[in-house]
PDB file of N, CA, C and O in Angstrom:
ATOM      1  N   PRO A   1       0.835  -1.241   0.076  1.00  0.00           N
ATOM      2  CA  PRO A   1      -0.204  -0.010   0.129  1.00  0.00           C
ATOM      3  C   PRO A   1       0.993   1.317   0.059  1.00  0.00           C
ATOM      4  O   PRO A   1       0.717   2.282  -0.654  1.00  0.00           O
ATOM      5  N   GLU A   2       2.082   1.300   0.697  1.00  0.00           N
ATOM      6  CA  GLU A   2       2.705   2.345   0.871  1.00  0.00           C
ATOM      7  C   GLU A   2       3.590   2.742  -0.586  1.00  0.00           C
ATOM      8  O   GLU A   2       3.863   3.894  -0.923  1.00  0.00           O
ATOM      9  N   ILE A   3       3.916   1.634  -1.262  1.00  0.00           N
ATOM     10  CA  ILE A   3       4.310   2.301  -2.684  1.00  0.00           C
ATOM     11  C   ILE A   3       3.259   2.701  -3.522  1.00  0.00           C
ATOM     12  O   ILE A   3       3.499   3.733  -4.149  1.00  0.00           O
ATOM     13  N   LEU A   4       1.945   2.083  -3.754  1.00  0.00           N
ATOM     14  CA  LEU A   4       0.881   2.464  -4.366  1.00  0.00           C
ATOM     15  C   LEU A   4       0.740   3.897  -4.330  1.00  0.00           C
ATOM     16  O   LEU A   4       0.728   4.747  -5.220  1.00  0.00           O
ATOM     17  N   LEU A   5       0.584   3.979  -2.406  1.00  0.00           N
ATOM     18  CA  LEU A   5       0.400   5.586  -2.297  1.00  0.00           C
ATOM     19  C   LEU A   5       1.090   6.314  -2.824  1.00  0.00           C
ATOM     20  O   LEU A   5       0.508   7.143  -3.524  1.00  0.00           O
ATOM     21  N   ASP A   6       2.584   6.390  -2.777  1.00  0.00           N
ATOM     22  CA  ASP A   6       3.670   7.021  -3.248  1.00  0.00           C
ATOM     23  C   ASP A   6       3.784   7.234  -4.656  1.00  0.00           C
ATOM     24  O   ASP A   6       4.229   8.275  -5.140  1.00  0.00           O
ATOM     25  N   LEU A   7       3.320   6.099  -5.417  1.00  0.00           N
ATOM     26  CA  LEU A   7       3.340   6.082  -6.957  1.00  0.00           C
ATOM     27  C   LEU A   7       1.846   7.310  -7.502  1.00  0.00           C
ATOM     28  O   LEU A   7       1.933   8.215  -8.333  1.00  0.00           O
ATOM     29  N   LEU A   8       0.841   6.980  -6.848  1.00  0.00           N
ATOM     30  CA  LEU A   8      -0.135   7.819  -7.125  1.00  0.00           C
ATOM     31  C   LEU A   8       0.011   9.426  -6.868  1.00  0.00           C
ATOM     32  O   LEU A   8      -0.349  10.283  -7.675  1.00  0.00           O
ATOM     33  N   ASN A   9       0.544   9.648  -5.726  1.00  0.00           N
ATOM     34  CA  ASN A   9       0.740  10.755  -5.151  1.00  0.00           C
ATOM     35  C   ASN A   9       2.069  11.705  -6.184  1.00  0.00           C
ATOM     36  O   ASN A   9       2.374  12.898  -6.170  1.00  0.00           O
ATOM     37  N   SER A  10       2.528  10.698  -6.887  1.00  0.00           N
ATOM     38  CA  SER A  10       3.521  11.569  -7.790  1.00  0.00           C
ATOM     39  C   SER A  10       2.846  12.153  -9.026  1.00  0.00           C
ATOM     40  O   SER A  10       3.418  12.978  -9.738  1.00  0.00           O
ATOM     41  N   PHE A  11       1.853  11.792  -9.216  1.00  0.00           N
ATOM     42  CA  PHE A  11       0.761  12.361 -10.366  1.00  0.00           C
ATOM     43  C   PHE A  11       0.341  13.918  -9.812  1.00  0.00           C
ATOM     44  O   PHE A  11      -0.071  14.278  -8.709  1.00  0.00           O
ATOM     45  N   PRO A  12       0.601  14.626 -10.961  1.00  0.00           N
ATOM     46  CA  PRO A  12       0.435  16.100 -10.849  1.00  0.00           C
ATOM     47  C   PRO A  12      -1.009  16.382 -10.140  1.00  0.00           C
ATOM     48  O   PRO A  12      -1.145  17.163  -9.198  1.00  0.00           O
ATOM     49  N   ASP A  13      -2.001  15.678 -10.695  1.00  0.00           N
ATOM     50  CA  ASP A  13      -3.532  15.698  -9.848  1.00  0.00           C
ATOM     51  C   ASP A  13      -3.517  15.482  -8.471  1.00  0.00           C
ATOM     52  O   ASP A  13      -4.393  16.031  -7.804  1.00  0.00           O
ATOM     53  N   PHE A  14      -2.673  14.775  -7.916  1.00  0.00           N
ATOM     54  CA  PHE A  14      -2.633  14.784  -6.164  1.00  0.00           C
ATOM     55  C   PHE A  14      -1.505  15.292  -5.735  1.00  0.00           C
ATOM     56  O   PHE A  14      -0.635  14.566  -5.255  1.00  0.00           O
ATOM     57  N   LYS A  15      -1.368  16.573  -5.845  1.00  0.00           N
ATOM     58  CA  LYS A  15      -0.169  17.530  -5.302  1.00  0.00           C
ATOM     59  C   LYS A  15      -0.957  18.495  -4.396  1.00  0.00           C
ATOM     60  O   LYS A  15      -2.124  18.760  -4.684  1.00  0.00           O
ATOM     61  N   GLY A  16      -0.280  19.106  -3.158  1.00  0.00           N
ATOM     62  CA  GLY A  16      -0.780  19.977  -2.411  1.00  0.00           C
ATOM     63  C   GLY A  16      -2.057  19.373  -1.673  1.00  0.00           C
ATOM     64  O   GLY A  16      -1.981  18.291  -1.091  1.00  0.00           O
ATOM     65  N   ARG A  17      -3.098  20.032  -1.715  1.00  0.00           N
ATOM     66  CA  ARG A  17      -4.286  19.547  -0.727  1.00  0.00           C
ATOM     67  C   ARG A  17      -4.961  18.649  -1.154  1.00  0.00           C
ATOM     68  O   ARG A  17      -5.836  18.213  -0.406  1.00  0.00           O
ATOM     69  N   ARG A  18      -4.778  18.002  -2.631  1.00  0.00           N
ATOM     70  CA  ARG A  18      -5.449  16.909  -3.050  1.00  0.00           C
ATOM     71  C   ARG A  18      -4.575  15.465  -2.886  1.00  0.00           C
ATOM     72  O   ARG A  18      -4.949  14.372  -3.311  1.00  0.00           O
ATOM     73  N   LYS A  19      -3.425  15.719  -2.224  1.00  0.00           N
ATOM     74  CA  LYS A  19      -2.604  14.454  -2.108  1.00  0.00           C
ATOM     75  C   LYS A  19      -3.101  13.511  -1.223  1.00  0.00           C
ATOM     76  O   LYS A  19      -3.621  13.851  -0.160  1.00  0.00           O
ATOM     77  N   ILE A  20      -2.979  12.260  -1.596  1.00  0.00           N
ATOM     78  CA  ILE A  20      -3.857  11.040  -1.027  1.00  0.00           C
ATOM     79  C   ILE A  20      -3.244  10.910   0.155  1.00  0.00           C
ATOM     80  O   ILE A  20      -2.021  11.012   0.252  1.00  0.00           O
ATOM     81  N   LYS A  21      -4.173  10.628   1.358  1.00  0.00           N
ATOM     82  CA  LYS A  21      -3.581  10.020   2.726  1.00  0.00           C
ATOM     83  C   LYS A  21      -3.724   8.851   2.936  1.00  0.00           C
ATOM     84  O   LYS A  21      -2.990   8.203   3.681  1.00  0.00           O
ATOM     85  N   LYS A  22      -4.810   8.344   2.237  1.00  0.00           N
ATOM     86  CA  LYS A  22      -5.191   6.735   2.708  1.00  0.00           C
ATOM     87  C   LYS A  22      -5.697   6.248   1.604  1.00  0.00           C
ATOM     88  O   LYS A  22      -6.279   6.891   0.730  1.00  0.00           O
ATOM     89  N   LEU A  23      -5.438   4.872   1.634  1.00  0.00           N
ATOM     90  CA  LEU A  23      -6.058   4.060   0.570  1.00  0.00           C
ATOM     91  C   LEU A  23      -6.677   2.909   1.187  1.00  0.00           C
ATOM     92  O   LEU A  23      -6.362   2.605   2.338  1.00  0.00           O
ATOM     93  N   LYS A  24      -7.524   2.240   0.537  1.00  0.00           N
ATOM     94  CA  LYS A  24      -8.402   0.999   1.029  1.00  0.00           C
ATOM     95  C   LYS A  24      -8.819   0.466  -0.165  1.00  0.00           C
ATOM     96  O   LYS A  24      -9.432   1.017  -1.080  1.00  0.00           O
ATOM     97  N   ILE A  25      -8.297  -1.025  -0.032  1.00  0.00           N
ATOM     98  CA  ILE A  25      -8.963  -2.024  -1.012  1.00  0.00           C
ATOM     99  C   ILE A  25     -10.117  -2.479  -0.662  1.00  0.00           C
ATOM    100  O   ILE A  25     -10.266  -3.073   0.406  1.00  0.00           O
ATOM    101  N   LEU A  26     -11.276  -2.226  -1.667  1.00  0.00           N
ATOM    102  CA  LEU A  26     -12.620  -2.505  -1.108  1.00  0.00           C
ATOM    103  C   LEU A  26     -12.705  -3.922  -1.393  1.00  0.00           C
ATOM    104  O   LEU A  26     -13.125  -4.674  -0.513  1.00  0.00           O
ATOM    105  N   ASN A  27     -12.359  -4.365  -2.507  1.00  0.00           N
ATOM    106  CA  ASN A  27     -12.830  -5.840  -2.869  1.00  0.00           C
ATOM    107  C   ASN A  27     -11.968  -6.330  -3.929  1.00  0.00           C
ATOM    108  O   ASN A  27     -12.242  -6.155  -5.116  1.00  0.00           O
ATOM    109  N   PRO A  28     -10.950  -6.930  -3.533  1.00  0.00           N
ATOM    110  CA  PRO A  28      -9.853  -7.329  -4.603  1.00  0.00           C
ATOM    111  C   PRO A  28     -10.531  -8.268  -5.887  1.00  0.00           C
ATOM    112  O   PRO A  28      -9.861  -8.477  -6.899  1.00  0.00           O
ATOM    113  N   ILE A  29     -11.625  -8.691  -5.769  1.00  0.00           N
ATOM    114  CA  ILE A  29     -12.277  -9.406  -6.904  1.00  0.00           C
ATOM    115  C   ILE A  29     -13.930  -9.633  -6.560  1.00  0.00           C
ATOM    116  O   ILE A  29     -14.424 -10.211  -5.591  1.00  0.00           O
ATOM    117  N   LEU A  30     -14.552  -9.017  -7.620  1.00  0.00           N
ATOM    118  CA  LEU A  30     -15.831  -8.966  -7.463  1.00  0.00           C
ATOM    119  C   LEU A  30     -16.427  -9.841  -8.795  1.00  0.00           C
ATOM    120  O   LEU A  30     -16.112  -9.630  -9.966  1.00  0.00           O
ATOM    121  N   LEU A  31     -17.378 -10.885  -8.303  1.00  0.00           N
ATOM    122  CA  LEU A  31     -17.700 -11.622  -9.454  1.00  0.00           C
ATOM    123  C   LEU A  31     -18.811 -10.992  -9.947  1.00  0.00           C
ATOM    124  O   LEU A  31     -19.479 -10.240  -9.237  1.00  0.00           O
ATOM    125  N   PRO A  32     -19.159 -11.294 -11.457  1.00  0.00           N
ATOM    126  CA  PRO A  32     -20.218 -10.445 -12.448  1.00  0.00           C
ATOM    127  C   PRO A  32     -21.175 -11.102 -11.754  1.00  0.00           C
ATOM    128  O   PRO A  32     -21.083 -12.259 -11.341  1.00  0.00           O
ATOM    129  N   SER A  33     -22.592  -9.972 -11.552  1.00  0.00           N
ATOM    130  CA  SER A  33     -23.965 -10.239 -11.117  1.00  0.00           C
ATOM    131  C   SER A  33     -24.449 -10.967 -12.233  1.00  0.00           C
ATOM    132  O   SER A  33     -25.384 -11.695 -11.899  1.00  0.00           O
ATOM    133  N   LYS A  34     -24.143 -11.043 -13.497  1.00  0.00           N
ATOM    134  CA  LYS A  34     -24.996 -11.585 -14.686  1.00  0.00           C
ATOM    135  C   LYS A  34     -23.765 -12.233 -15.459  1.00  0.00           C
ATOM    136  O   LYS A  34     -22.567 -11.989 -15.309  1.00  0.00           O
ATOM    137  N   LYS A  35     -24.430 -13.188 -16.388  1.00  0.00           N
ATOM    138  CA  LYS A  35     -23.319 -13.930 -17.192  1.00  0.00           C
ATOM    139  C   LYS A  35     -22.964 -13.145 -18.373  1.00  0.00           C
ATOM    140  O   LYS A  35     -23.798 -12.553 -19.059  1.00  0.00           O
ATOM    141  N   ASN A  36     -21.725 -13.155 -18.590  1.00  0.00           N
ATOM    142  CA  ASN A  36     -20.854 -12.469 -19.729  1.00  0.00           C
ATOM    143  C   ASN A  36     -20.786 -11.130 -19.300  1.00  0.00           C
ATOM    144  O   ASN A  36     -20.447 -10.294 -20.138  1.00  0.00           O
ATOM    145  N   TYR A  37     -21.070 -10.731 -18.036  1.00  0.00           N
ATOM    146  CA  TYR A  37     -20.475  -9.383 -17.585  1.00  0.00           C
ATOM    147  C   TYR A  37     -19.032  -9.507 -17.187  1.00  0.00           C
ATOM    148  O   TYR A  37     -18.648 -10.571 -16.704  1.00  0.00           O
ATOM    149  N   LYS A  38     -18.213  -8.513 -17.350  1.00  0.00           N
ATOM    150  CA  LYS A  38     -16.668  -8.371 -16.759  1.00  0.00           C
ATOM    151  C   LYS A  38     -16.846  -8.310 -15.339  1.00  0.00           C
ATOM    152  O   LYS A  38     -17.680  -7.692 -14.677  1.00  0.00           O
ATOM    153  N   ASN A  39     -15.892  -9.081 -14.988  1.00  0.00           N
ATOM    154  CA  ASN A  39     -15.356  -9.155 -13.443  1.00  0.00           C
ATOM    155  C   ASN A  39     -14.595  -7.978 -13.086  1.00  0.00           C
ATOM    156  O   ASN A  39     -13.806  -7.600 -13.953  1.00  0.00           O
ATOM    157  N   THR A  40     -14.649  -7.257 -11.927  1.00  0.00           N
ATOM    158  CA  THR A  40     -13.793  -6.286 -11.357  1.00  0.00           C
ATOM    159  C   THR A  40     -12.947  -6.497 -10.495  1.00  0.00           C
ATOM    160  O   THR A  40     -13.387  -6.858  -9.403  1.00  0.00           O
ATOM    161  N   ILE A  41     -11.720  -6.384 -10.624  1.00  0.00           N
ATOM    162  CA  ILE A  41     -10.413  -6.296  -9.884  1.00  0.00           C
ATOM    163  C   ILE A  41      -9.943  -5.455  -9.134  1.00  0.00           C
ATOM    164  O   ILE A  41      -9.619  -4.378  -9.635  1.00  0.00           O
ATOM    165  N   LEU A  42      -9.762  -5.664  -7.749  1.00  0.00           N
ATOM    166  CA  LEU A  42      -8.953  -4.362  -7.336  1.00  0.00           C
ATOM    167  C   LEU A  42      -9.544  -2.818  -7.275  1.00  0.00           C
ATOM    168  O   LEU A  42      -9.072  -1.775  -7.727  1.00  0.00           O
ATOM    169  N   ASP A  43     -10.762  -3.080  -6.539  1.00  0.00           N
ATOM    170  CA  ASP A  43     -11.144  -1.715  -6.467  1.00  0.00           C
ATOM    171  C   ASP A  43     -10.434  -0.983  -5.138  1.00  0.00           C
ATOM    172  O   ASP A  43     -10.208  -1.549  -4.068  1.00  0.00           O
ATOM    173  N   ILE A  44     -10.136   0.416  -5.467  1.00  0.00           N
ATOM    174  CA  ILE A  44      -9.285   1.174  -4.282  1.00  0.00           C
ATOM    175  C   ILE A  44     -10.098   2.277  -4.301  1.00  0.00           C
ATOM    176  O   ILE A  44     -10.678   2.771  -5.268  1.00  0.00           O
ATOM    177  N   GLN A  45     -10.095   2.764  -2.690  1.00  0.00           N
ATOM    178  CA  GLN A  45     -11.000   3.727  -2.666  1.00  0.00           C
ATOM    179  C   GLN A  45      -9.844   4.840  -1.950  1.00  0.00           C
ATOM    180  O   GLN A  45      -9.245   4.385  -0.975  1.00  0.00           O
ATOM    181  N   ALA A  46      -9.575   5.952  -2.282  1.00  0.00           N
ATOM    182  CA  ALA A  46      -8.547   6.913  -1.892  1.00  0.00           C
ATOM    183  C   ALA A  46      -9.314   7.936  -1.115  1.00  0.00           C
ATOM    184  O   ALA A  46     -10.510   8.148  -1.318  1.00  0.00           O
ATOM    185  N   GLU A  47      -8.533   8.622  -0.143  1.00  0.00           N
ATOM    186  CA  GLU A  47      -9.006   9.780   0.370  1.00  0.00           C
ATOM    187  C   GLU A  47      -7.791  10.732   0.701  1.00  0.00           C
ATOM    188  O   GLU A  47      -6.779  10.374   1.304  1.00  0.00           O
ATOM    189  N   SER A  48      -8.091  12.236   0.126  1.00  0.00           N
ATOM    190  CA  SER A  48      -7.199  13.127   0.120  1.00  0.00           C
ATOM    191  C   SER A  48      -7.104  13.837   1.347  1.00  0.00           C
ATOM    192  O   SER A  48      -8.006  13.770   2.182  1.00  0.00           O
ATOM    193  N   ILE A  49      -5.924  14.613   1.542  1.00  0.00           N
ATOM    194  CA  ILE A  49      -5.921  15.219   2.738  1.00  0.00           C
ATOM    195  C   ILE A  49      -7.156  16.192   3.269  1.00  0.00           C
ATOM    196  O   ILE A  49      -7.499  16.410   4.431  1.00  0.00           O
ATOM    197  N   ARG A  50      -7.656  16.656   2.146  1.00  0.00           N
ATOM    198  CA  ARG A  50      -8.715  17.758   2.715  1.00  0.00           C
ATOM    199  C   ARG A  50     -10.331  16.773   2.632  1.00  0.00           C
ATOM    200  O   ARG A  50     -11.399  17.345   2.411  1.00  0.00           O
ATOM    201  N   GLY A  51     -10.245  15.475   2.820  1.00  0.00           N
ATOM    202  CA  GLY A  51     -11.363  14.336   2.887  1.00  0.00           C
ATOM    203  C   GLY A  51     -12.117  14.099   1.752  1.00  0.00           C
ATOM    204  O   GLY A  51     -13.138  13.421   1.863  1.00  0.00           O
ATOM    205  N   GLU A  52     -11.732  14.611   0.515  1.00  0.00           N
ATOM    206  CA  GLU A  52     -12.382  13.945  -0.565  1.00  0.00           C
ATOM    207  C   GLU A  52     -11.895  12.661  -0.826  1.00  0.00           C
ATOM    208  O   GLU A  52     -10.710  12.328  -0.848  1.00  0.00           O
ATOM    209  N   LYS A  53     -13.260  11.681  -1.098  1.00  0.00           N
ATOM    210  CA  LYS A  53     -13.205  10.303  -1.365  1.00  0.00           C
ATOM    211  C   LYS A  53     -13.199  10.115  -2.868  1.00  0.00           C
ATOM    212  O   LYS A  53     -13.834  10.861  -3.613  1.00  0.00           O
ATOM    213  N   PHE A  54     -12.483   9.122  -3.285  1.00  0.00           N
ATOM    214  CA  PHE A  54     -12.772   8.853  -4.751  1.00  0.00           C
ATOM    215  C   PHE A  54     -12.217   7.271  -5.070  1.00  0.00           C
ATOM    216  O   PHE A  54     -11.461   6.681  -4.298  1.00  0.00           O
ATOM    217  N   LEU A  55     -12.651   6.776  -6.157  1.00  0.00           N
ATOM    218  CA  LEU A  55     -12.244   5.324  -6.304  1.00  0.00           C
ATOM    219  C   LEU A  55     -11.199   5.470  -7.532  1.00  0.00           C
ATOM    220  O   LEU A  55     -11.348   6.409  -8.315  1.00  0.00           O
ATOM    221  N   ILE A  56     -10.263   4.649  -7.683  1.00  0.00           N
ATOM    222  CA  ILE A  56      -9.189   4.591  -8.265  1.00  0.00           C
ATOM    223  C   ILE A  56      -9.386   3.404  -9.346  1.00  0.00           C
ATOM    224  O   ILE A  56      -9.888   2.348  -8.961  1.00  0.00           O
ATOM    225  N   GLU A  57      -9.025   3.555 -10.592  1.00  0.00           N
ATOM    226  CA  GLU A  57      -9.463   2.480 -11.291  1.00  0.00           C
ATOM    227  C   GLU A  57      -8.296   2.436 -12.652  1.00  0.00           C
ATOM    228  O   GLU A  57      -8.038   3.435 -13.324  1.00  0.00           O
ATOM    229  N   MET A  58      -7.770   1.273 -12.847  1.00  0.00           N
ATOM    230  CA  MET A  58      -6.783   1.455 -14.305  1.00  0.00           C
ATOM    231  C   MET A  58      -7.359   0.340 -15.248  1.00  0.00           C
ATOM    232  O   MET A  58      -8.047  -0.523 -14.705  1.00  0.00           O
ATOM    233  N   GLN A  59      -7.177   0.275 -16.436  1.00  0.00           N
ATOM    234  CA  GLN A  59      -7.748  -0.261 -17.638  1.00  0.00           C
ATOM    235  C   GLN A  59      -6.533  -0.554 -18.464  1.00  0.00           C
ATOM    236  O   GLN A  59      -5.969   0.459 -18.877  1.00  0.00           O
ATOM    237  N   SER A  60      -6.075  -1.531 -18.754  1.00  0.00           N
ATOM    238  CA  SER A  60      -5.178  -2.127 -19.644  1.00  0.00           C
ATOM    239  C   SER A  60      -5.508  -1.725 -21.042  1.00  0.00           C
ATOM    240  O   SER A  60      -4.688  -1.417 -21.907  1.00  0.00           O
ATOM    241  N   SER A  61      -6.992  -1.772 -21.178  1.00  0.00           N
ATOM    242  CA  SER A  61      -7.575  -1.607 -22.552  1.00  0.00           C
ATOM    243  C   SER A  61      -8.885  -0.769 -22.721  1.00  0.00           C
ATOM    244  O   SER A  61      -9.495  -0.626 -21.662  1.00  0.00           O
ATOM    245  N   PRO A  62      -9.438  -0.200 -23.788  1.00  0.00           N
ATOM    246  CA  PRO A  62     -10.647   0.370 -23.869  1.00  0.00           C
ATOM    247  C   PRO A  62     -11.663  -0.670 -23.377  1.00  0.00           C
ATOM    248  O   PRO A  62     -11.708  -1.772 -23.924  1.00  0.00           O
ATOM    249  N   GLN A  63     -12.420  -0.377 -22.435  1.00  0.00           N
ATOM    250  CA  GLN A  63     -13.800  -1.164 -21.929  1.00  0.00           C
ATOM    251  C   GLN A  63     -15.095  -0.739 -22.365  1.00  0.00           C
ATOM    252  O   GLN A  63     -15.410   0.450 -22.311  1.00  0.00           O
ATOM    253  N   GLN A  64     -15.858  -1.615 -22.787  1.00  0.00           N
ATOM    254  CA  GLN A  64     -17.203  -1.238 -23.031  1.00  0.00           C
ATOM    255  C   GLN A  64     -18.049  -1.065 -21.947  1.00  0.00           C
ATOM    256  O   GLN A  64     -17.812  -1.800 -20.989  1.00  0.00           O
ATOM    257  N   GLY A  65     -18.903  -0.345 -21.852  1.00  0.00           N
ATOM    258  CA  GLY A  65     -19.669   0.313 -20.702  1.00  0.00           C
ATOM    259  C   GLY A  65     -18.898   1.129 -19.437  1.00  0.00           C
ATOM    260  O   GLY A  65     -19.443   1.387 -18.364  1.00  0.00           O
ATOM    261  N   PHE A  66     -17.634   1.447 -19.771  1.00  0.00           N
ATOM    262  CA  PHE A  66     -16.861   2.398 -18.881  1.00  0.00           C
ATOM    263  C   PHE A  66     -17.659   3.222 -18.176  1.00  0.00           C
ATOM    264  O   PHE A  66     -17.809   3.079 -16.963  1.00  0.00           O
ATOM    265  N   THR A  67     -18.299   4.247 -18.932  1.00  0.00           N
ATOM    266  CA  THR A  67     -18.940   5.541 -18.457  1.00  0.00           C
ATOM    267  C   THR A  67     -19.924   5.195 -17.425  1.00  0.00           C
ATOM    268  O   THR A  67     -20.072   5.888 -16.418  1.00  0.00           O
ATOM    269  N   GLU A  68     -20.751   3.890 -17.716  1.00  0.00           N
ATOM    270  CA  GLU A  68     -21.871   3.533 -16.988  1.00  0.00           C
ATOM    271  C   GLU A  68     -21.274   2.947 -15.685  1.00  0.00           C
ATOM    272  O   GLU A  68     -21.826   3.191 -14.612  1.00  0.00           O
ATOM    273  N   ARG A  69     -20.229   2.228 -15.746  1.00  0.00           N
ATOM    274  CA  ARG A  69     -19.658   1.836 -14.529  1.00  0.00           C
ATOM    275  C   ARG A  69     -18.850   2.604 -13.452  1.00  0.00           C
ATOM    276  O   ARG A  69     -18.630   2.368 -12.264  1.00  0.00           O
ATOM    277  N   VAL A  70     -18.506   3.554 -14.243  1.00  0.00           N
ATOM    278  CA  VAL A  70     -17.880   4.840 -13.474  1.00  0.00           C
ATOM    279  C   VAL A  70     -18.857   5.515 -12.649  1.00  0.00           C
ATOM    280  O   VAL A  70     -18.601   5.915 -11.513  1.00  0.00           O
ATOM    281  N   LEU A  71     -20.266   5.671 -13.368  1.00  0.00           N
ATOM    282  CA  LEU A  71     -21.055   6.381 -12.765  1.00  0.00           C
ATOM    283  C   LEU A  71     -21.816   5.516 -11.793  1.00  0.00           C
ATOM    284  O   LEU A  71     -22.387   6.101 -10.872  1.00  0.00           O
ATOM    285  N   PHE A  72     -21.899   4.280 -11.865  1.00  0.00           N
ATOM    286  CA  PHE A  72     -22.370   3.324 -10.965  1.00  0.00           C
ATOM    287  C   PHE A  72     -21.569   3.147  -9.620  1.00  0.00           C
ATOM    288  O   PHE A  72     -22.122   3.048  -8.525  1.00  0.00           O
ATOM    289  N   ASN A  73     -20.142   3.115  -9.828  1.00  0.00           N
ATOM    290  CA  ASN A  73     -19.231   3.313  -8.804  1.00  0.00           C
ATOM    291  C   ASN A  73     -19.366   4.390  -7.906  1.00  0.00           C
ATOM    292  O   ASN A  73     -19.455   4.361  -6.679  1.00  0.00           O
ATOM    293  N   TRP A  74     -19.371   5.473  -8.790  1.00  0.00           N
ATOM    294  CA  TRP A  74     -19.488   6.678  -8.020  1.00  0.00           C
ATOM    295  C   TRP A  74     -20.767   6.845  -7.264  1.00  0.00           C
ATOM    296  O   TRP A  74     -20.616   7.256  -6.114  1.00  0.00           O
ATOM    297  N   SER A  75     -21.892   6.635  -7.621  1.00  0.00           N
ATOM    298  CA  SER A  75     -22.885   6.282  -7.058  1.00  0.00           C
ATOM    299  C   SER A  75     -23.137   5.681  -5.618  1.00  0.00           C
ATOM    300  O   SER A  75     -23.749   6.212  -4.691  1.00  0.00           O
ATOM    301  N   LYS A  76     -22.548   4.505  -5.649  1.00  0.00           N
ATOM    302  CA  LYS A  76     -22.075   4.179  -4.413  1.00  0.00           C
ATOM    303  C   LYS A  76     -21.425   4.599  -3.391  1.00  0.00           C
ATOM    304  O   LYS A  76     -21.868   4.604  -2.243  1.00  0.00           O
ATOM    305  N   LEU A  77     -20.070   5.069  -3.822  1.00  0.00           N
ATOM    306  CA  LEU A  77     -19.256   6.106  -3.299  1.00  0.00           C
ATOM    307  C   LEU A  77     -19.988   7.027  -2.354  1.00  0.00           C
ATOM    308  O   LEU A  77     -19.965   7.056  -1.124  1.00  0.00           O
ATOM    309  N   PHE A  78     -20.829   7.983  -3.468  1.00  0.00           N
ATOM    310  CA  PHE A  78     -21.450   9.202  -2.669  1.00  0.00           C
ATOM    311  C   PHE A  78     -22.643   8.634  -1.679  1.00  0.00           C
ATOM    312  O   PHE A  78     -22.837   9.138  -0.573  1.00  0.00           O
ATOM    313  N   SER A  79     -23.299   7.706  -2.109  1.00  0.00           N
ATOM    314  CA  SER A  79     -24.448   7.145  -1.203  1.00  0.00           C
ATOM    315  C   SER A  79     -24.005   6.819   0.267  1.00  0.00           C
ATOM    316  O   SER A  79     -24.689   7.037   1.267  1.00  0.00           O
ATOM    317  N   SER A  80     -22.583   6.190   0.236  1.00  0.00           N
ATOM    318  CA  SER A  80     -22.077   5.568   1.291  1.00  0.00           C
ATOM    319  C   SER A  80     -21.540   6.725   2.374  1.00  0.00           C
ATOM    320  O   SER A  80     -21.310   6.512   3.565  1.00  0.00           O
ATOM    321  N   SER A  81     -21.385   8.105   1.616  1.00  0.00           N
ATOM    322  CA  SER A  81     -20.871   9.088   2.622  1.00  0.00           C
ATOM    323  C   SER A  81     -22.093   9.895   3.100  1.00  0.00           C
ATOM    324  O   SER A  81     -21.861  10.860   3.829  1.00  0.00           O
ATOM    325  N   LEU A  82     -23.297   9.628   2.793  1.00  0.00           N
ATOM    326  CA  LEU A  82     -24.355  10.495   3.223  1.00  0.00           C
ATOM    327  C   LEU A  82     -24.698   9.946   4.776  1.00  0.00           C
ATOM    328  O   LEU A  82     -24.622   8.781   5.165  1.00  0.00           O
ATOM    329  N   LYS A  83     -25.102  11.142   5.555  1.00  0.00           N
ATOM    330  CA  LYS A  83     -25.281  10.602   6.915  1.00  0.00           C
ATOM    331  C   LYS A  83     -26.681  10.925   7.036  1.00  0.00           C
ATOM    332  O   LYS A  83     -27.234  11.681   6.238  1.00  0.00           O
ATOM    333  N   MET A  84     -27.435  10.228   8.271  1.00  0.00           N
ATOM    334  CA  MET A  84     -28.761  10.191   8.753  1.00  0.00           C
ATOM    335  C   MET A  84     -29.305  11.613   8.932  1.00  0.00           C
ATOM    336  O   MET A  84     -28.628  12.521   9.414  1.00  0.00           O
ATOM    337  N   GLY A  85     -30.738  11.767   8.458  1.00  0.00           N
ATOM    338  CA  GLY A  85     -30.887  13.067   8.542  1.00  0.00           C
ATOM    339  C   GLY A  85     -30.897  14.155   7.558  1.00  0.00           C
ATOM    340  O   GLY A  85     -31.062  15.318   7.925  1.00  0.00           O
TER     341      GLY A  85
END
């Protein structure tokens, strides 16, 4: 985790107040919910110094349905941050 944290923080987008302070591996292997759907491997949740939470995903090639998957994963992350009331 420390090496991954250093690697991610070397990118220009993660400088200053956007520097990542914490990484969490959510679930290294998620089996597809339907036949012929893609497996998801190694979802990483990150948190910046100022408390922003985001997901990190890497692709080795273009993936069909990428936009929909990003929106779905974002909605899970957003809804999990909501507090009661």
